[in-house]
N, C-alpha and C positions, 0 to 999 in steps of 0.2 A: 397560461401558468407556465414559467420557465423555473429551472433549478440551476442555481450559480454554486460552484465549488471554489473555495479558497484554501490551498494548501498552506502548511507551517511556514513555507518561505514567504508568504507573500503576507503574513502577520508575525513575523520574527520579532518586531520593535514598533513603537508608538507610531512612526511615519508609516509603517505597514498597515496598522489598524486605521490611521486619516485616510490612507490612499483607498480603502474600500470605500469611504463615503464618495471620493472621487469618481471610481469606478462607476458606482450606480448612479449618480449625478449623471455622467458622460453617456451611459447607456439608455438611461431614462425608463428602465423597467421598474414596474411598481407592483406587479403581481408575482412575487418570488418566493421560493423556498431557498434559503441560504445555507449551504453545508459547510462547516468550517473544521479545519483540523486543528491539533494542538499548536502552538506557537515555537515557532523556531525549531530548536532541537528538544523540545521539553519530554517528547516520547522518550528518546533516548536518557534524557535525565532520570524518567520514572521509571526506566527498565534498570538503571543502575540502582534505583531505591530497592527494587525487587532484589536485585544480585547481591547487594548490600544484607539486606533482611535475611538470605540465607546462608550468608557467608560470615560475615561480621555485622549480628544485629545491632551492637552496640554503636555503630556508625550510622545508623538509619538517620537520626535526626538531624545530622549535619548534610547528610543528603537532601533531606527533604527542606532544609532551609536553603539550600540553592535554588530550590524548586520556587520557593515563597520569594526570594530576593529577586529571581529574574522578572516574576510576574509583578511584584510590588513597582520595580524600576518603570514598568511599562506604565501601570495606572497611575503612578504619579506623575507622569507625563501628560496623560491625558483627563486627569479629575482633578478637582480642588485636594490637596493633601489631607487625608483623614476626613474630610468632611461628607465623603460620598459613600453609600452602602456598599458599593464593591469591594471596599478594603475589608469589610467585617466576611462579605461573601469569600474573599480569596482566603481570610483565615480559617473560615469554618471548612472550607474545602480540604485544606493541609491538616486541620484537625481531625476530620473523618478517615483519611488515609492514616493517620496516627494512630487513632482508636480500633482501626482494623486490623493493623499490625500487631498492636499489643493485647486483642482479644482472640485474633484467629488462632484456629486449631489446626486448619489442613497444611499438610505438607506438599501438597499438588501445584508444582510451581504455575503451572499454566493457570489455574483458579486464583492464584495470589496475584498474578500478572494482571489478569482482568481487571481485578478490584480496583488495583492501584494505578496502571496507567491510563485507564479509561478517565482519570481526573484531567488530564492535560486538555482533552477536548473540551470537557464539563466547564474548566476555567476560562479558556480562551471564548468560548460562545458567551459567557456570562458578561466577560469585560466587552465584548464587541455589541453586544445586544444594548448594554447601557450607554455606551458611546454613542451609537447609531442615534438612541433615543435622545440623548442629551444635545445632539446636533441636527435634528429637525427630520430625520429619518424614522419615524413611527414604525415599531416591529414587533412581534410576538415570540418571546422566548419559548422553545420547545424541547423539552427533554427527549432525545432521541429514543431512549429506552423505554418511553411509553408507546411508541409505535414499532420499532422494529423488534420482533419476536424471532428466537434462534432456539437452537439445542442447544446442549450443555458442552459441546466441544470447543472448550476454552481456546483462546488465542487464534482460531480457525472456525468460526462457530457458522453453521448452515442455517440460511433463512428459512423460516416458515412462512413460505408465501401468501397463504390463506388467511393467517392470523394478522400479518403484517398489512397486507391490503385493506382488512376491515380496521384496523387501529390507524392506519395512515388516513384513511378516507373520514374518519370520525374526528380525527385531531387535528388535520391540516387546515387552517382556513384558507378558502379559495381567494379571498381578496386580501391585498396587504402584503407585507414582507413578514416571513418567519425566519428566524435565525435557529439551527439547529445542530447538533454533531455529526461529524462523519465519525467512521470507526467502530463505533460503539452500539450494542443491540441488548435483548434482556432475556435471560432464558427463564421463562415463566413457570415452570413447574417448582424449581425451588427458588424463585425470585433473586437471582444474582445476574450481575452485569457480565456481559460477554463482548469480545470484541471479533471482527470479521477478518483478522489478518492484517500484517502491515502494508501502509498504503491503502487499507481499507475505505478510507473517506473518497473515494472517486465511486467506489461500490456502492456506498449509501446514496449518494448523489442518484445512482443510476436506480437504486429501489425507491426511492421517493417519488422519481420520474416515471417509472414505471406504475406504480400504484396509482399515480394522480393523473396518468395520460397526459402527462406534459409537452409542451410545443418541443423544447430542446433541453439540453444540459450543456452549460460552458465550464469548463475548468479552467481557472486562471493560473497562470504560470509565470515563472520567471525568464521564459522564453517565448520567443513569437508564433509559436504553434509547435507541430508536431515536426522534428528534424530527422533527416535521413540519418544522422549518428550523432552521438552524444558530444556536444563541444568541449567537455572536459578533456576527451580522449583523442578527438579527430578534428582536423583543420577545416576550414571552410564547409560547416554541413549545409545541406541544401533544404528550405522550408518545403514540406508536402502540403500544396493547397488542399486535396482532396486524396481520402484515402477510404476504400469501401469497407463495408463492415467485415466482409471476409479477410480482407489484408490486413485490417487493425487487429482481428482478432489472432491471426497469425503473428504479427508483430508483438501484441502482448503476450501470447504464450510463449515466446523465445525470450520475452524479459525485457521489452520496451518499457523503461522507466515512466514514461510520461503518460502512460495509460495502466490503469491495474487490469489483471488478465480477466477478472471476473465482471469488470463495467459493462463490458459490450453485449453479453448473450441478452439482458433484459431490454436493453434499449434496441437492439435488432429485431426482437420478438415483434415490437411494436412499431417499429420505423422511426424512433425518436432519433433525430440528428445529435451528434455530439461534436460541440466546438472546443478547441483548445486554443485559448487567446492569451496575450500577454498583459498582465495587470499594469504593465508601465504604458501600455498603449491600447487602451480599451476600445477604440473605434476601428482597431486594424481588422485585416481579414482574418488572420490565424488560419488554421486548420480545421476543414469539416470532415467527419466521418459520418459516412452515411449511404445510399444507394447511389448506385452510378459507376464510374469508371474505378478499376482496381488502385491506381496510384499516379497523381498528377503533380510533380512531372514523373515519368517513369525513370526510375534512378535506383542505384544500388541502396540498400539500405542495412547498417552495420549496428548489430546490438552485440553487448558484451555483459556478460556477469564474471565478476571477480569472486575471487576466494572461494572458488569450487573444490570438491574433493573428487578426482578420479580413481576409480576402485576398479580395478583388474582380477577376475577370478579364473582358475582353471583346476580342473577336476585333480583329486589327489591320486587317481591310478591312471590318469591320462583316458579316462572312458570320456565318451561324448557328453556334452551339457546339452540335456534333453527337456523336454517341458516341465516335469515335475521338479527338475533342478531350479529352473528359472523361476517357477512357482513359488519354491522355497525363499529364492532372494527376495523376491518382490513382498512376501508376506514380513520378511525381517525388515526390509526398507519402509513398510507401512507402520510397524511396529514402533520402529525408532524415528518415525516422522520425517525421514529425508524426502526432500522434493527432488524428483529424478527429472534431469533436464536432457538426458541423451542416454540412450543405451545402444549398443554394438555386440554381436555375438557372431561367432564362428563354431565350428564342431566342437572345439575342446576348449574356447574361452568365452569369456563374458565379460564385458565393460561396461561401466555406468557412470556417468557424472552427477554428482548432486550436490544440492545446497545442505550444508551441516547447521541449519538455523537454531537446532536445539541442543546443539552440542553434546550430541550422542554418538560421536563417530567411534569411539573405544568399543563401546557396547556392542556395536553393529559390528564391527572388526572381529570383536572376540566371537560372535556367534558364527560369523561366516567362516572363520577358521576350523570350526567343527566340522565342516564339511568341504572346504575347499583350500586351495592355495592361494594366497591371498598377497596381492602387492597394491599399493597404492601412492597416490601424489596429492598432496594438500597444498592450497594456495594457487591452483592452477586458473586460468581464465578461459571461460568457454565463449568464443566469438560465433556468432551467426549471423549469416551474409545471405540477404535475399536478392535475387535478380542481378547477380553479379556475372562478369565475364571469367573465361580461365586466366585471361592476363590481368586482370584486376586481381584474382586470388594470388597468383605467382608473385604479384608485385607487394601485396601485402604481407606475404610470408618470408619476405627478404629478411634476414637477421633472425628470425624467431624460430625458438626450437617447438617443434610441433610433435604432439605425444598422441594423437587421435585424429583421424578427419573421417568425416561423414557426409555423403551429397546426394541429393536428389534434383529433380529438374529444376525446381526455384530455388534452392536453399542448399548453403555451405555451411557445415557447423565444423568447427576448429577447437581442439583443446591445445592450448598454447602453456608452456611453461615459463613464465616471465622471469 
């Protein structure tokens, strides 16, 4: 058995859904778990529904109408108009979201987020499962919430591996094709939907692969494989033919968007190879992540994270910043759900570069000001460069304003003010 994962870009329109059939036919796999993300930018659209619910609830119906219309346009190109049950299923999904938002009593943003945004995956997989069945590729639809058990840390739920192993083994057929969702799970104590973090569909694929002892995982993307740099920001990127698990974990940790950071650990534990291939060229070689040489070809790898916040602290009385002070800082970072991407400290200063994904920067700054002198820069970019030469770094920095630099034997990190 193998596991395929199709991201939102691969199913952003009717042609993308049709292309799944082309991919499956070209590769010839018959025993598969196919994990699918929300279509196109639907995660963003549903996030806007949640934001609107908390800020301007009277506008929620209009935002949900956008979600409905987007999916309706796709299914109207794939199925006879109005005659297929998928139309009623789409309507019921939107009605469920509406009903939840009308009756919800919780003011916890992360909880509401998971109950609403998860419908992007549920809708996309219903559409794809029906379309494949209609076109001769018989499959079984599986709700991932019946399989992946988690805790109640909404928006970044932790997997209960023991229970997930049991339910996945029971519910996934070993033969034939199963269509299921990425990104979502189920908190079994209180019976609510959870999500595994943004881009968590890759992680879902790895969870299914691990629990099923799959032969491989293939992530289908709109690029030929893993590149040494994001083609949106760098010219002439190089395709990496092979990456070791360790190197891939390093790249993912630093933010390489082609692989989710949590995806690789379960695969490495069972030495399940991960392939990254283009859904435009299914029989192309792509990139293999597995045992063996660290990087082929050996070349510099550039990773960037935009919209970062660089926070610099110094003590109010010019005393040393010691372990107890740093401990206080990390406690506050954890409380405000800031993801730390870089730290640097000296005797009297401490700097940290973070993702402000939950928009709690002002809350964090107010708490830090109680104990420290605080300066910060918003909207900076963190560049991480692996296996570079000093000459490459000098050339890269030409014309850029560098706020912070950190370097070790294999990695250079630069915070740049754009």
